[in-house]
N, C-alpha and C positions, 0 to 999 in steps of 0.2 A: 605308277608314274614312270615314264620312259627316261632312262638315263640319257642326256644330251651328249654325251661322249667327252672326249677332251676338250679342254678349254684352248682358245687361241694359242697360246704360248706353247702348249704341248704339241699342238698340230704343226706349228711352226718349226719347233725342234726335230719333229718327226720328218718332216720335210727337209730340212737341213741335212739331218743324218743320212738320209737317201740320195743327198747331192742334187736335189731338185729346187735348189733356193738360189736365184741368180744376184740376189741381194747379198750374199754372204761377202762379208770384208775379211774375217779372218777367224781361226780357231785359237780361243787364248786359253790359259790355265784354268778359268771358271767357267767357260763357257764359249759362246759365239758372238763377234760383233757382226751386226748387219746393219745395212742402209734401211732407214725407216720406210714402211710401205707408203707413207704420204710424206710429202716434201712441198709446203708452203713455199712459194716462190722467195718471199722476204728472208726466210730463215732455211734455204736449202741447204742441206747436208746433215740433216737429223737423221741420229744412227740409234740403234738399241744395242745392248747386252743382255744376251739369253743365257741363263745357267744351264749347265749340263751335268748333273740332270736336273729338271724342272722341280721347284719346290714352292710352297704358298707365300713365303715372305723371307726377307733377309734374316729374320728372327729364327726361322728353322734351319740355317745353316749352323755348323759347329764354327769355333773361333776361328780355325786356320781357313775355312772354306770362306768364312765372312771377309777375312783379309785379302784372299786371292780375289774375290768377286770385286771389293772395292777398289783394290789396286789395278785390277783390269778395268774399270769403269773410269778411273782417272786416265789410264792409259789410253782409252778409247777418246776421251774426251781431249787430250793432248794431239790426238791425231785428227780429230776433227778440227781443231784449232790451226793446225798446221795445213790441213787439205784445203780448207774454206777461207781463211784471212779473216775469220771470226775475230772478235774484241774479247768474247768470253763465252763460257759453255753454261748452260742450264743443266743441272743434273737433278733428274727426277726419278724418284723410285715410289709409285703411287697404290699400285696394286688393288685399288678401288673397284674399278669396273672389270678388270680382267685379273681374278685372284690368284696370279701366278708371279713370282718374281721375275722382273725385266726391269732393266734401267734406261731411261732415255737421255742422250747426249745430245742436247740441241743447241746449236750454233745461235749467237745473237751478235748483229753487225751494227755499226755506227750508222749505216744508211737507213735503218728502219725509222718509222715513224716514232718519233719520241716519246709520244703518248702510249704507242703499242710496246716499245721497247721495255716500258717498267712494268708491264703486265708478265705474267707467266705466259710462257707459249700457248698454251691450251686455251687461256683466256683471251689471248691477243689474237690468235689465226684459227681457222676453220679448218682443222685437219681432215674433217669427214670429206670435205669438198675438194682439197687441196690435190694437185697432180699426183698420180700414183708414181713411186720410185721406179726406176728402170735401170737396174743393173746391167742389163746385156744390151742397153740401146743407149739413150739421151744420157744416164748417168754412168756410162761405163769409163769415162775419164775420172770423174770424180771417185769412183769406185777404186780405179788403180791409184789415184793420189792417196786416199785413205789408206789402201794396203800399204804403199811405200811410207807413210807417216808412221803407220803403227810398227812396221818393222824397225824404223828408227828408235822409237820409245822403249822396245824391249832389250 
């Protein structure tokens, strides 16, 4: 059986390290803050924290690394709140479909349909068909606001 190669998070980290990912928001102590690949319109501003190096789960980090990752995750959420005007952040660390640690910081807004707002973001919105994030184009202003907000939280 042929090895399928690195999983998506490891491939993304490789791209980031080579300077080829226009979605990078900032380098943090535990890894990289990036704009999400998919941006459902009602909750635009979705971001991820990717650890560097990649590990299977938060449980694979030592106590110090866990603390850094979680602090950076909350810091990223603070930046998303400030940059988007969201009323709250959904923090998700799932690692089910992609067995590599990564955290989603997803903004939630009062303007969302109330029925959808009560659901988790992946249940409420179809991320697979949502528009692609575009840090070098359409989302450049958002990316800059995220960077500026992140600088203020450190």
